[in-house]
C-alpha positions as CSV (number, residue, x, y, z in Angstrom):
1,X,-10.1,-14.6,-16.2
2,X,-13.0,-13.2,-14.2
3,X,-12.7,-9.9,-12.3
4,X,-13.8,-9.5,-8.7
5,X,-13.9,-6.1,-6.9
6,X,-13.5,-6.2,-3.1
7,X,-14.6,-3.0,-1.2
8,X,-14.7,-2.6,2.6
9,X,-17.0,0.2,3.7
10,X,-17.4,2.0,7.0
11,X,-19.2,5.3,7.3
12,X,-19.0,5.8,3.5
13,X,-22.5,6.8,2.5
14,X,-21.2,10.2,1.1
15,X,-18.4,8.5,-0.9
16,X,-19.5,5.0,-2.0
17,X,-22.1,6.2,-4.6
18,X,-19.3,8.0,-6.5
19,X,-17.3,4.8,-6.7
20,X,-20.4,2.8,-7.8
21,X,-20.8,5.3,-10.6
22,X,-17.2,4.9,-11.6
23,X,-17.9,1.1,-11.8
24,X,-20.9,1.8,-14.0
25,X,-18.8,3.6,-16.5
26,X,-16.1,1.0,-16.9
27,X,-15.4,0.0,-20.5
28,X,-14.9,-3.6,-19.2
29,X,-18.0,-4.8,-17.5
30,X,-17.4,-8.5,-16.8
31,X,-16.9,-8.2,-13.1
32,X,-18.6,-8.9,-9.8
33,X,-18.5,-6.6,-6.8
34,X,-18.2,-7.7,-3.1
35,X,-18.8,-5.0,-0.5
36,X,-18.4,-5.5,3.3
37,X,-20.2,-2.8,5.3
38,X,-18.8,-3.1,8.8
39,X,-18.5,-1.7,12.3
40,X,-18.0,-3.1,15.8
41,X,-21.2,-4.4,17.3
42,X,-20.7,-2.5,20.6
43,X,-20.7,0.8,18.7
44,X,-24.5,0.6,18.7
45,X,-24.3,1.2,22.5
46,X,-21.8,4.1,22.1
47,X,-23.4,7.5,21.6
48,X,-20.3,8.8,19.7
49,X,-20.2,5.8,17.4
50,X,-23.9,5.1,16.9
51,X,-24.1,7.6,14.0
52,X,-21.5,5.6,12.1
53,X,-23.6,2.4,12.6
54,X,-26.7,4.3,11.3
55,X,-24.7,5.6,8.3
56,X,-23.7,2.0,7.6
57,X,-27.3,0.7,7.8
58,X,-28.4,3.5,5.4
59,X,-25.5,2.3,3.1
60,X,-26.9,-1.2,3.2
61,X,-30.2,0.1,2.1
62,X,-28.6,2.1,-0.7
63,X,-26.8,-1.0,-1.9
64,X,-30.0,-3.0,-2.0
65,X,-31.5,-0.4,-4.4
66,X,-28.7,-0.7,-6.9
67,X,-29.5,-2.4,-10.2
68,X,-27.4,-3.2,-13.2
69,X,-24.3,-4.2,-11.3
70,X,-23.6,-7.7,-9.8
71,X,-23.1,-6.9,-6.1
72,X,-22.8,-9.2,-3.2
73,X,-23.2,-7.3,0.1
74,X,-21.7,-8.7,3.3
75,X,-23.4,-7.2,6.4
76,X,-21.0,-6.8,9.3
77,X,-22.8,-3.6,10.5
78,X,-26.4,-4.3,11.5
79,X,-27.1,-4.7,15.2
80,X,-26.0,-8.2,16.2
81,X,-23.9,-8.7,13.1
82,X,-20.9,-6.4,13.7
83,X,-17.4,-7.2,14.8
84,X,-17.0,-8.7,18.2
85,X,-13.9,-8.1,20.5
86,X,-10.5,-7.6,18.9
87,X,-11.6,-8.9,15.5
88,X,-12.5,-5.6,13.9
89,X,-11.4,-3.0,11.3
90,X,-10.4,-2.9,7.7
91,X,-8.0,-5.8,7.8
92,X,-10.8,-8.2,8.9
93,X,-13.2,-6.7,6.4
94,X,-10.6,-7.4,3.6
95,X,-10.2,-10.9,4.9
96,X,-13.9,-11.5,4.8
97,X,-14.1,-10.1,1.3
98,X,-11.2,-12.0,-0.1
99,X,-12.4,-15.3,1.4
100,X,-15.8,-14.8,-0.1
101,X,-14.2,-14.3,-3.5
102,X,-11.9,-17.2,-2.9
103,X,-14.8,-19.5,-2.3
104,X,-16.0,-19.1,-5.9
105,X,-13.1,-17.9,-8.0
106,X,-10.6,-20.0,-10.0
107,X,-6.8,-19.7,-9.9
108,X,-6.6,-17.4,-12.9
109,X,-9.3,-14.9,-11.6
110,X,-8.3,-11.4,-10.5
111,X,-9.3,-9.6,-7.3
112,X,-9.2,-5.8,-7.4
113,X,-9.0,-4.3,-3.9
114,X,-10.5,-0.8,-3.6
115,X,-11.6,1.5,-0.8
116,X,-15.1,2.9,-0.8
117,X,-13.9,6.5,-1.1
118,X,-11.5,5.7,-4.0
119,X,-12.0,7.0,-7.5
120,X,-11.0,5.2,-10.7
121,X,-11.1,6.1,-14.4
122,X,-13.4,4.2,-16.8
123,X,-10.3,2.3,-18.1
124,X,-9.1,1.1,-14.8
125,X,-10.5,-2.4,-14.7
126,X,-9.6,-3.1,-18.3
127,X,-6.0,-1.8,-17.6
128,X,-5.6,-4.2,-14.7
129,X,-6.8,-7.1,-16.8
130,X,-4.4,-6.2,-19.6
131,X,-1.5,-5.9,-17.2
132,X,-2.0,-9.4,-15.8
133,X,-2.6,-10.8,-19.3
134,X,0.8,-9.4,-20.4
135,X,2.5,-10.7,-17.3
136,X,1.0,-14.2,-16.8
137,X,3.5,-15.2,-14.0
138,X,2.7,-12.2,-11.9
139,X,0.8,-12.8,-8.7
140,X,0.0,-9.2,-7.6
141,X,-0.1,-5.6,-8.8
142,X,0.7,-2.6,-6.7
143,X,-1.0,0.1,-8.8
144,X,0.3,3.6,-9.2
145,X,-1.7,6.2,-7.2
146,X,-2.3,9.9,-7.0
147,X,-4.2,11.8,-4.4
148,X,-6.6,14.5,-5.6
149,X,-6.6,17.8,-3.6
150,X,-9.6,18.9,-1.7
151,X,-9.5,22.7,-1.7
152,X,-9.1,22.6,2.1
153,X,-5.6,24.0,2.6
154,X,-4.7,22.2,5.8
155,X,-5.9,18.8,4.4
156,X,-4.1,19.4,1.1
157,X,-0.8,20.4,2.8
158,X,-1.0,17.2,4.9
159,X,-1.8,14.8,2.1
160,X,1.0,16.3,-0.1
161,X,3.5,16.0,2.7
162,X,2.4,12.4,3.3
163,X,2.5,11.5,-0.4
164,X,6.0,13.0,-0.7
165,X,7.1,10.7,2.3
166,X,5.8,7.7,0.4
167,X,7.3,8.6,-2.9
168,X,10.7,9.5,-1.3
169,X,10.7,6.0,0.2
170,X,9.7,4.3,-3.0
171,X,12.2,6.2,-5.2
172,X,15.1,5.4,-2.8
173,X,14.2,1.7,-2.8
174,X,14.0,1.7,-6.6
175,X,17.4,3.5,-6.7
176,X,19.1,0.7,-4.7
177,X,17.3,-2.0,-6.7
178,X,15.3,-3.4,-3.8
179,X,13.0,-6.3,-4.6
180,X,10.6,-4.7,-2.1
181,X,10.2,-1.4,-3.8
182,X,6.4,-1.2,-3.7
183,X,3.7,1.0,-2.3
184,X,1.1,-1.1,-0.5
185,X,-2.2,0.8,-0.5
186,X,-5.2,-1.4,0.0
187,X,-7.1,0.8,-2.4
188,X,-4.6,0.2,-5.1
189,X,-3.7,-3.5,-5.3
190,X,-4.9,-6.3,-7.4
191,X,-4.0,-10.0,-7.3
192,X,-4.6,-13.4,-8.8
193,X,-6.5,-15.9,-6.7
194,X,-3.7,-18.3,-7.3
195,X,-1.3,-16.0,-5.4
196,X,-3.8,-15.6,-2.6
197,X,-4.0,-19.3,-2.2
198,X,-0.3,-19.8,-2.4
199,X,0.3,-17.6,0.7
200,X,-2.8,-19.0,2.5
201,X,-4.7,-15.8,2.4
202,X,-4.4,-12.4,4.1
203,X,-3.5,-12.1,7.8
204,X,-6.1,-9.7,9.2
205,X,-4.9,-6.7,11.2
206,X,-6.6,-3.6,12.4
207,X,-4.3,-1.7,10.0
208,X,-1.3,-2.3,7.8
209,X,-2.7,-5.5,6.5
210,X,-2.0,-4.4,2.9
211,X,1.8,-4.0,3.5
212,X,2.1,-7.4,5.1
213,X,0.0,-9.0,2.4
214,X,2.2,-7.5,-0.4
215,X,5.4,-8.4,1.5
216,X,4.3,-12.0,1.7
217,X,3.2,-12.1,-1.9
218,X,6.6,-10.9,-3.1
219,X,8.2,-13.9,-1.4
220,X,5.8,-16.2,-3.3
221,X,6.5,-14.9,-6.7
222,X,6.6,-11.9,-9.1
223,X,4.7,-8.7,-8.3
224,X,4.0,-5.8,-10.7
225,X,4.5,-2.1,-9.9
226,X,3.4,-0.6,-13.2
227,X,0.0,0.1,-14.9
228,X,-1.1,2.8,-17.3
229,X,-3.9,3.9,-15.1
230,X,-3.6,5.5,-11.6
231,X,-5.9,4.9,-8.6
232,X,-7.1,8.1,-6.8
233,X,-7.4,7.3,-3.1
234,X,-9.2,9.6,-0.8
235,X,-7.3,12.5,0.8
236,X,-9.5,12.9,3.8
237,X,-8.4,12.5,7.4
238,X,-9.7,9.6,9.3
239,X,-9.1,7.8,12.7
240,X,-10.8,4.6,11.7
241,X,-7.4,2.8,11.7
242,X,-4.2,3.3,13.8
243,X,-2.0,4.3,10.9
244,X,-2.1,4.9,7.2
245,X,-3.3,7.8,5.0
246,X,-6.3,8.9,7.1
247,X,-4.4,9.1,10.5
248,X,-1.4,10.6,8.7
249,X,-3.6,13.5,7.5
250,X,-4.9,14.0,11.0
251,X,-1.4,14.0,12.5
252,X,-0.1,16.2,9.7
253,X,-2.8,18.8,10.3
254,X,-1.6,18.9,13.9
255,X,2.0,19.2,12.8
256,X,3.0,15.7,14.0
257,X,5.2,14.0,11.4
258,X,7.4,11.8,13.7
259,X,5.9,8.6,12.2
260,X,6.6,9.6,8.6
261,X,10.2,10.8,8.4
262,X,12.4,11.1,5.3
263,X,15.0,8.5,6.1
264,X,18.7,9.0,5.7
265,X,19.9,8.5,2.1
266,X,23.0,6.9,3.6
267,X,20.8,4.3,5.2
268,X,19.3,3.3,1.9
269,X,22.8,3.2,0.5
270,X,23.9,0.8,3.2
271,X,21.1,-1.6,2.2
272,X,22.0,-1.2,-1.4
273,X,25.7,-2.0,-0.8
274,X,24.7,-5.0,1.3
275,X,22.8,-6.2,-1.8
276,X,26.1,-5.9,-3.8
277,X,27.8,-8.2,-1.2
278,X,25.4,-11.1,-1.7
279,X,27.3,-12.8,-4.6
280,X,30.5,-12.9,-2.5
281,X,28.5,-13.9,0.7
282,X,27.4,-17.0,-1.3
283,X,31.1,-18.0,-1.3
284,X,32.2,-16.9,2.2
285,X,31.3,-14.6,5.1
286,X,32.5,-11.0,4.6
287,X,31.7,-7.7,6.3
288,X,28.6,-5.8,5.1
289,X,27.5,-2.2,5.8
290,X,24.5,-3.6,7.8
291,X,26.3,-6.1,10.0
292,X,25.5,-4.1,13.2
293,X,21.8,-4.1,12.3
294,X,21.8,-7.8,11.4
295,X,23.6,-8.7,14.7
296,X,21.3,-6.6,16.8
297,X,18.1,-7.9,15.2
298,X,19.0,-11.5,14.4
299,X,21.7,-12.0,17.1
300,X,23.8,-14.3,15.0
301,X,25.4,-15.0,11.6
302,X,22.5,-15.3,9.1
303,X,24.6,-16.0,6.0
304,X,26.1,-19.5,6.9
305,X,22.8,-21.2,7.4
306,X,21.4,-19.7,4.2
307,X,24.5,-20.8,2.3
308,X,24.1,-24.4,3.6
309,X,20.3,-24.5,2.8
310,X,20.5,-22.9,-0.7
311,X,23.0,-24.5,-3.0
312,X,22.9,-22.1,-6.0
313,X,23.9,-18.5,-6.0
314,X,20.5,-17.5,-7.4
315,X,18.6,-19.3,-4.7
316,X,20.9,-18.0,-2.0
317,X,20.4,-14.4,-3.1
318,X,16.7,-14.8,-3.2
319,X,16.7,-16.3,0.3
320,X,18.8,-13.4,1.6
321,X,16.2,-11.0,0.2
322,X,13.4,-12.9,1.8
323,X,15.3,-12.7,5.1
324,X,15.9,-8.9,4.7
325,X,12.3,-8.3,3.4
326,X,10.2,-5.2,3.3
327,X,9.6,-5.1,7.0
328,X,13.4,-5.6,7.8
329,X,14.2,-2.8,5.4
330,X,11.9,-0.4,7.3
331,X,13.5,-1.5,10.6
332,X,17.0,-1.0,9.2
333,X,16.1,2.5,8.0
334,X,14.8,3.4,11.5
335,X,17.9,1.8,13.0
336,X,20.2,4.0,11.0
337,X,18.2,7.2,11.1
338,X,20.5,9.9,12.6
339,X,20.1,12.8,10.3
340,X,17.6,15.6,9.9
341,X,14.4,14.4,8.1
342,X,13.8,17.7,6.4
343,X,17.4,18.1,5.3
344,X,17.2,14.5,3.8
345,X,14.2,15.6,1.8
346,X,15.9,18.8,0.6
347,X,19.1,16.9,-0.4
348,X,17.3,14.2,-2.3
349,X,15.1,16.6,-4.1
350,X,18.1,18.6,-5.2
351,X,20.5,15.8,-6.1
352,X,18.1,13.3,-7.6
353,X,15.3,15.4,-9.0
354,X,16.9,18.7,-9.7
355,X,14.3,20.6,-7.7
356,X,15.4,24.0,-6.6
357,X,14.9,24.0,-2.9
358,X,16.5,26.6,-0.6
359,X,18.2,25.5,2.7
360,X,15.5,27.2,4.6
361,X,12.6,25.3,2.8
362,X,10.0,24.0,5.1
363,X,6.6,22.4,4.6
364,X,4.8,24.8,7.0
365,X,5.6,27.9,4.9
366,X,5.4,26.4,1.4
367,X,2.3,27.1,-0.6
368,X,-0.1,24.4,-1.8
369,X,0.9,25.2,-5.4
370,X,4.6,24.8,-4.6
371,X,4.0,21.5,-2.7
372,X,1.9,20.2,-5.5
373,X,4.6,21.1,-8.1
374,X,7.1,19.2,-6.0
375,X,4.7,16.2,-5.6
376,X,4.2,16.1,-9.4
377,X,8.0,16.0,-10.0
378,X,8.3,13.1,-7.6
379,X,5.2,11.4,-9.2
380,X,6.6,11.7,-12.7
381,X,10.0,10.3,-11.7
382,X,8.4,7.4,-9.8
383,X,6.2,6.6,-12.8
384,X,9.2,6.5,-15.1
385,X,11.1,4.2,-12.8
386,X,8.0,2.0,-12.1
387,X,7.6,1.4,-15.8
388,X,11.3,0.8,-16.3
389,X,11.4,-1.7,-13.5
390,X,7.9,-3.1,-14.1
391,X,8.3,-6.4,-12.2
392,X,9.8,-7.0,-8.8
């Protein structure tokens, strides 16, 4: 197995050198780095964006000066080489990177996806290698993550609220036994080239490409959700993509959390109870708790065709899960969302994690220390369940 590191970079001169130093200190050094420095070509003519282009060009110069690390630099930033039209953003940068690796890697090689402002421990690359060596059938790893705080109170409050949203989502999916209980952060995934080839690569998007990539990989085979080492993504706000951590921090600072609700626990339970119906559905059609969602989104009976096409119960159940995949789960949660987001969080924190939260708890008045304490309880429970579940 050879290790490849894939890093998109946009306006990262202040952050990328720190990641490069993290790579220098790795206890496992048999790896090759691919970095795509990128921006839209028309930004050179935009006074507000030109500084980013200049930052990227300086980054290109910095990368040329690096010695002692095997780095291939892909220039999608210099004037005349940037993105044209709608093909732009981190999704296309990742595709360019992954395809460059794919051109020289073998099926057993591993690609570690990072962001330029991510931090990793000296054991991280070795831990990823060990995890795949122990789980030879696995195609992909969604690595545990943990955001470091910044000492800026507004930023820290926003990143903690966002991280709690993600962990609440993950813990509820683990609770109901969902095959799609994963956190898809582009800075915290790794995969085998064989898996990449099996799903015909990544579909580039301006944002969210990591979620769709992991969702497709799960349908192709086993994915891992546990590793001993955590990745530390950046906590900074950013508007470089339409959604994700950076935009969430910006929205959170402004008090806008509509896009990141704590979904009804009852909605997760409906999905879990539907899973329990699958063995009987293999035999005959029966009512399920999500029939209204299925009818409104598929417009017809989905069980009979699956029953006809998949002749064993095991294959039928797998096909059902592929039909009701990670994207459909999210749609179902939105469909059934009727309760109060904050009350959902308070209820789950009390009942599942034994956190002492008053009825009048709110994120605006909670101290950073208190939010961090709650985050750590969520993190510790998630790590326990990730390790227990290990493989999806």
